[in-house]
N, C-alpha and C positions, 0 to 999 in steps of 0.2 A: 461822244461821237456826233450827235446831232448838232451840237453847238459848233463844232469845227466845220461840219458840212455847210451850215448856214453862213459861216464866215466866208467860205469859198464863193458863195453867191454874190457877195458884196465887193469882191476884189475887182481890179481893172481887168479888161478883157484878156490881155496878154498873160497876166499872172493866173487868171482863172483858167485859161486853156492849159497852162502848164500843170496847175493843180489837178484839174480834171484828168489830164493824161496820166499823171502819176497815180492818182486814185484808181483810174480804170485798170491799169496794169497791176496795181496792188491787189485789187479784187479778183482779177483774172488769175493771178498766181494763187490766191487763197482758194479759189474754186478748184484749180488743178490739184493743189495739195490735198484738198478734201476728197477728190475723186480718186486719187492714186494711192497705192500702197507705198510704204516708206522707201523701198528700194527703187521705185520708179520716179520719185520726185526730187531726188538729190541733184542739185545743180542744174535744173531745167525749169523753164516756165513758158507759158503761151505756146505750147507745142514745139518749142525749140528742141532739136535733137539732143539727146544726152551726150555730153562730152564737148559741146561748143564752148570755145573760149570767149572772153569778154569782147574781143574785137569783132568776132562773127556775130554775136548777139546785137552789138551796136549797129552793125551794118544792116542786119535784118530790120531793126527798128527804124533806121533812117529811110530805108526803101519804103516801108509802109507809110511813113509820114509824107514822103514826097508824092506818092500816089494819091493821097487824100488832099494834098495842097491844091491840086488843079481844080478841085470842086468847091473851093472857098468863094464866098461872095467878095465883091470888091472892097467892102468896108472892113473885111477881116484879113485880106491878103497882105496888108501892111505889117502885120505881126511877124514874129520870128518864124522861120520855116518849121521849127520843131513843133510849133503850136497849131499850125494850119490844118494838118490832117485831122486832128481830133476835133478842132472847132467846126470843121465842115460837117462832121457827123453828129455833133451834139449841141454846141453852143448856139450855132445859127438856128437850129431847129427849136431850141428852148426859148430864144428871144422872139420867135415869130408869134403871131396872134394865135388864139385857140383854134380858129377855123383853119389856119394854115398848118397848124400842128396835126390836126386830125387828117388833113389831106396828105400831109407828108408821111404820116404813120404807115400808110400802105405802100409807100415807095421805097425802093432799095437805095439807101444812103451810103452803101459800102461797095467797094469794088469787088470784083469776082475773086481776086486774090485774098482780100480781107475776109470775105464770107467763107471761102474754103478753109482758111486758117481757123476761123472762129467755130464753124460747124464741125470741124474735126475734133475739137475739144469737148463738145457737149451737144446734146440734142435740145433744140428749142421747142417748148411745148405751149403752155398757156400764157396769155398776156397778164401783165401786172395791173391791168386797168382796174380790177376790182379792189386794189389797195387804195385807190383814190377816195378820199373822203372819210377815212376811218377816224375813230376818236383820237384826239391828241395831235391833229395836224396843225401846222403853223403856216401862215400866209405872209409872203414878202412882196413888196412892190418893186418891179424892175425899173430900169432907167426910162423906158418908154411908157411906163404905166401898166405894163402887162402884169397880171397877178400871178405870182409863183406860189406854189404850195409844196412844202416839205413834209413828207409823210414819215414819221419815225417808225422804226421797227420795234419788235419785242426785245426787251432787255435780256441779255444773256451773254455768257462768256464766249460762246462760239461765234458771235457776230462782232467782236471787238475790233477786228482789223478790216472790216468791209468798208468800201468807199462808195461814191455815187456812180450809178450806171448812166451811160448816155441814153437819152430818150429817143432812140431811133427804132430800128427793127428789133434791136436787143432790148430796149427799154420797155417795149410793149409785149415782150414775151418773158416768161420766167424760166429759170434754169431748172434742170431736171431734179427736183426734190433733193436739193443739196443743202446741208446745214451751213455751208460757207457762203451761200448766195445772199446778196444784199436784200434786206427785207424792207427797205424804204426807198421811195422813188420821188422824183420831181414830177408833179402832175399839174396840168393846167386847171385853174379854177377849182374852187372847193365844192364838193358835192354834199348832199345831206348826209348827216352822220348815220352810219349803219354798223351793225355788230361786226367786229373784226373776225375774219375767217380763221379757222384752225388749220395750220399747214402740216401735212404729214411729212415725215422725213425718212429717208432710207435707213434701214438698220434699226430703227427704234421700235418698229412694230406698231400695232394699233394701241393707242393709249386708252386705257380703261379708267373710268372714274373710281375713286377709292371705294373699297367694299363697304357696304352699309350693313350693319348688324341686323339680322332677320328678327323681327319681334315674334319669337316663337310663342310667347304667352298669349299674344293676341290672335295669332293664326290658329293655334291649336286649342283655343278656348272651347270648352264643352259645357253645354247647358244641362242642368238637372231638370228632368221632365217629371212633373208631379201627376200621377195617375190615380190618386186616391179618390178624386171626385168624379171620375169618369163612370159612365153607366156600362153595364154588361151588355152582351149582344142582344138580350131580350128587352133592353131599355129599362131595366130596373136599377134604381140607385142603390149603391152599396149602403148597408145599414151602419148604425152607430154602435154596434156591439164592441165591447172592449177587445183589444187585440194585443198580442205579443209581437212587437215590431223588431226587425233586425235587418241587417244589410249583408249582402254576399258579393264578393269580388272574385272574378275569374281572370287570371293573368298568365300568359305565356311570357316568362321573363328572359328568355334567350340564354341558354347555357353558354358560358365562355368557351368551352371546348368546341362547341358547334360553330362559334364565330371563327375560330382558327381553322377548323376543318373545311369551312365553306367561305373562305375570305373573299372569293369572287363575287359573292352576293352583297358585299359591303364596301365596294370600291368607291362609292359616293360619299363615304363617311370619313371624317378626319380621324386619324389613329387615336387621338386623345379621347374622343367620345366613345371609342370602343374599349377603352381601358376598363377592367372590371371594377376597380376601386371607384372610378367616376360613376359607372353605371350603378353599382350597388348603392352609392349615396343617393342617387336620383330615385331609385326604386324605393328605398326606405322613406324618402320624403313623400312619395305618392301614397304609401301605406299610411303614413301619419296624417296626411291631408284628408284622405277619404275615410279613414278610420272604420274599416268594415268589421263586422262581428264574426264573419266566416270568410276565410281566405283560401281559395283553390288555385294552386300554382302548378304550372307545367314547365318543363325544361329546367328543372332545379338541379344544378350540378352538386354532386354528393359532397365533395370536400368543402365547397362554399356553403352548403347547407349546415353542416356540422360546425364549421369554424366561424361563420359570420351570421348567416341568415337565422338559424334557429336560436342562438343566444340573443340576437337583436329582437326577434319577435317575442321571445319569452319575456324580455324586459318590457315589451309593450302590452303584456297581459295575455299572450296567446299560448295555447297548448298545441303542439305540432305533431303530425304524423307524416312519415315520409316513406315512399316506396321507390327504390331505384329500379331502373330498367334491368331486365335480365341480360345474361351474356356479359360482354365486355363494355357495355355502355356505361357512361359516367353520370348520366342525368336521370331524373325521374319526376314523380308527381308528389305534391305535398298538400295536405289539408290541415288548416289551422283554425282554431276557434278560441274565442275569449272565454276564459274559465269563469268569469263573472256572469256570463249569459247562458252558458250551456254546460251540461255534464255528459260525459261519454257513456253510452250504453254498450256499444260494441264497435269494433273496427275490423274491416275485412279487406286486406290487400288482394288485388286481382292480377294474376299473370296470364297473359294471352298465349305464351309459348307452350306448345304441347309437343313433347318429343315424339318423333315418328310421324307427325302429321305435316305434310307439305303446306297445307292451308294455314296452319298456325305455327310457323317457324320463325316468327318475328318477335322482337324483344319488348314490345310495348306493354304498358302496365296501367292499372287503375287503382283507385282507393274508394271504398264505400264505408261511411261512418253513420252510425245511428246515434243521434244526439237528443238529450232531454233538455228542453228550455227551462231555465230557472226563473221563476216568478218571484219578485220581491215579497217578503213577508208582510210588508205594509198593505198589500192588496187583499189580504185575508185568505180564506180557504178557497183558492181557485186553482185550476189545473190546466195544463197545456199538453197536448199529445206530443209524442216523439216526432223528430224530423230526420229524414234520411237524406244525406248529402253524398253525392258521388262525383268523382273527378277522374278524368282520363286524358290521355294523349294518344290518338289513333294513328296508325301507320300513314306516312305521307304519300307513298308511291301512287301516282294517279292511275296507273295501269292495273293495280291490284284491288279493285273494288270488292272482290270476293273475300279477300283478307279483312278488309274494313268491316264488311257485314258480319263476318264471324266474330271479330273482336267486339263489336257493339252487341252482338247477341249474348256473348259471355258476360259482358258488363250488365246488361238488362236482366239476365238470369240471376246475377248476384244481388242486384237491387230488388228484384222480385222476392228473393229469399229474405233479405234483411228488412224490407219495408212491409212485409205481409204481417197483418195482425191476426189475433186468434180467431176472429170471426171471418177471416178470409178477405177482408178489405185491406187497403193500403194506407199507411200514414202519409202525410205530405212528403213529397220527393222534390229535390233540387239536383239536377244533373248539369255539371259544368265541364268544360274542356275544350281542347283543340281537336276537332273531329276531322280536319283536313277534307272537308266537303262543303260545297257552296249551297246557299239556300235554294229550295225547290229541286234539289237533286234527289234521286231515288233514296239515298241513305237518309237525307234530311226528312223527306216525306214519310219514310218508314218510322222514324222516331216520333214525328208529330201526329201522323194519322193512325199509327199502330198496325199497319199492314203493308206488305210489299209482295207483288207478284214478280219474281226474279227469273223465272224459267226462260232461258235463251237470251237474257240481257247481256250486252257486251260489258266486260268487267270495268273498262275505263269509264263507262257511263254512270256507274254507281255514285261516284263522288262529284262528277261534273267539273272537276278542276281543269281538264284539258280535253280537247276533241281529237281522238285518234281514229275517226271514222274513215279517213283516207288510207289507212294501212290495210294491207292485204290480209294479214293474219290478225285476228282479234280473238282474245280469250272470251269464251262465253260461259255464263253461269248455268250449271246443270244441277238437276235434282238427284239426290239430296245435296244441299249446299255443304253440309259438314257430316261426317260419319256419326253413326249412333254411339260409337265408343266415346264421343265427347261427353255424353250424358246430358245433353240439352235438347229439348224438344223444339219443334218448329214454332211453338208458342213462347220461346225464349224463357223456359222454365227448366229447372233441374228435374231429372227423372227421379221420382221417389224410389228409394231402395226397397223393392218389394219382391226380389227374387226369392223363390221358395228355398227353404233351408234343406240341407241334405237329409235330415231326419224325416222331412215330409215326403221326399222322393221315395224312401224305402217302402212306403205303404203300397206303392204300385207293384205288387208281386206278380209272379208268373201267371197264376190263375186269373188275376184281374185282367191282364193284357191279352190272354187267350180268348177272352170274350169278344175281342175286336178282330180276330184273325180272318173272318170271312165278311167283314164289312165291305161296303162299296169301294172305299179307297184302297183296301188291301187287295181286292180282286182286279183292280185296274192296272194295266201295265204302265209303268212310268215312261214318259216321253223321253226319247233319246237313249233308252237303256240298250246297251249292246247285247245282241243275241249270241249267247254261248251255249252250245249243246251240252246238256246235262247240268247246266248251272243256272242260266237265266231263261231257259225255254219252258220251264214248268209253270203251270197256272193252277192256282188253288181252286179246288172244286168245292163249292158250297154244298153242305149236306142238305138233303131234302127236309123241309120243315124247320130249317135253321132261322132263328130270328135274334136280332141284337137286343138283349134284355139286360141293361145295366141300370141299376137303381141310380136316380139322380143324386142321391146323397153320397154315393160312392165316387162321383165325378168331381175332381178338384176344381176350384175356381180358376178361370183362365187368367193368364198374366195380362196386365194392362197393355193395350195396343195403342201405339202412337203412329198415325199415318205420316210417312216421310216422302211421299211421291207426289204431293200436290203442287210443288213449285212455289209455295207461298209461305212466308214467315210473318209472324204477328206477335204483338205483346198487348197487355191490358193495363198499362200504367197511366194512360191518359196524360201525356206530356205536351206542353206547348212552349213556344219560345218567348222570352222576355222582349226581344227586339222584333220590329217589323221588317228590318233589312232594307228600308227605303226611307229617304229623307224627303217628306212631301214639300217642305218649304223650298228646298233646292232642286227638287225634281231629279235627284241622283240617288244611286244605291249607297247604302252604308258599307264601309269597309273596316275590317279589323286588322288587316295586315297588308303589306305592299311589297311582295317579293319581286325583284327585278323591275321595279317601277310600275307594276300592275296591281291595282287594288283588288282585294277579294275579302269575303267574309268566310272565315273558317272556325271562329271561336263563338261559343254559344253558352247561354244559361237557359236550360229548360226547367220548367216547374210543373207540378201536377195541378190539374184543374178539372172541372166537370164538363164533359162534352154536351153540346146542345145541337139541335137540328139545324141543318144547312140545306135550304132548298135551292140555293143558287149554284153552289159548286160541290158536287158530290165527291170530288177528289181531295178536298181539304176539309178537315173537321173543324168546327168552331167550338170555342170553349168559353166558359164563364167562371167567375170566381167560385172556388169551393172552400175547403178548409184553409187553403193557402191563398192569400190575396196579394196581387202585385200592386204596390203602392207608388213606385217611382223607379226611374232608371236614369243612368248617366248617358247622355246622347253620344252617338258615334259621329264620325267625320266622313266626308266624301273623299274620293281619290284626288280631285283637284286641290283640295285643301292640303292634303299631305304632300302633293307636289310642291306647293308654295313653301312648305317647310323642309324641302330637300329630302322628302321621304322618311323612312324609318330604318334604323334609329337616327335620332338627331340630338342636339344638345339638350332638348327639353324632354323628349321621350327616349328612354334608354333601352328600349326593346324594339324588335321588329314587329311587335304586335301592340295593339291598344288594349288597355284594361277594360273589362266589362264590370259594371256595378249596378246592382238592383236592390230595391228595398221591398220587403215582404211583411205581411201581417198574418198571424195565426190566431184562429179563434180560441178564446179563453172560455172555459166552461166551469160551472160551479160543481162542487163534489156531489 
């Protein structure tokens, strides 16, 4: 097309005018065809009414040419009448000098009739002047030495039939985003080369660059933080005593049933990455890569556990224990350990559901295992104490902090029972799970500091997940938090079964009880007792000289008393968190999950340590290494990093939670 147009420029004036006229109307017709639907363009062009015959169209064309002929210069008037109208609007202007062209560009070179016809077909917008000087332009020298520049357009099938536009008012304006518009023009003088503009076209939408694969491995890279050389809060370096080292992973792996039940949470995910087979393969790769010795999993779907997960982990050297949620739920918790590193002492599944108790009518569960570390025989006669490992998934509902506290209290009571040694102390404890509570929330502080004053606290505030302070009605925590029938004290310990046997009660005979008939309590009228004549109006009269004389040996030991009205719960397990919940290098909080695009920390690994004095913050207890030492941890990520990876799950992380991993060391003692 470019070659043919360049040939037009070298023809004699008469032939050039005819060629430009034909090309102009060819391009006009192409523009009209591109702008019109198929029923509107059959048999018509250049705004000619539909249904005009050939004679009427020729008459219209002849009239237009005659009106333009009167404006031709003298040097051009000698040409045929058919060519004069076009030449007056295009050729004469093109052959002028560059200064004359710029002056003429602002003048109207068309009659009112021509302009009305042309403007009726399209809206004239921006000039084509920015097309001058683009890469690939060719320069030609005219008869009088004027430099001509032909600017080629982008190659494409939609521009195959377009011809040269006259450089008048039309040539300095571009047509309205039309694919059929000519994209090259004749411009005076060549300008410095510049980058060709990108032209938007109607109907094509905004062209986007081809998608670039997100480097998930680089974005989601997590560093291993070595803590074995750090000093404790008192500034004392950790010793070089032999240790039994092991790693623990806590991971909410997202049950597939929950994906389908809450599909609105995963609209940002491609369906393929939510497929269970794809996710299961990724999860197994994570297990193999980090190779933990103890694995605590939440949201483990029961059928997937028995059919795929348990057989796979068994082949990897794990022994697994699983507890499904009560009721109709299909997922639960699992604790797995390598049989070459530990031996099971006892396993205690924990159910939080209690029939008849509105506070504990949810189906969440937990697992508590007591494990004995196995020391290689090559190390000689050395021993390592047992290790208590607990795993749970607490209720999600942000409004029911009272339920969360009761569930945690039941778990801590079970841990207290399993981890308590004969001398009353506790073996090392590791507590993992999804607690659905954020750092520094009352529930978090209760686990870490061992005490919580809950009287009058709004229930939503316990977990800190959401702020419901704007609501008119707010559930408040009252004392006692749970009924005594639960069998758990405010110290999160099971009540020791010490009720007196029926045989012991028989020794309180009639003669023994008559000794108290005239005591102070018996002679005092009960408050609120209804006065009934002949029934409740009598008052015992104490005989003269009566005295209560009951031998102390005959009085039975009182039953243990547990105060339940203090509004405070506590525990004595001395637990602290593996993670600090803040990334100092990035100045951002750590996150373990990202529901609805909002990052939060709800997954934890707590471990037992020795408390030490804290003179600066009385609300938070400081700890130092005890029998269980934290040696390292796998770093977490910030919210903006997960945003860059399109949130969770993604092709690299197949759960909506990040896994937590920590390394510990236990003291080894000689026999």
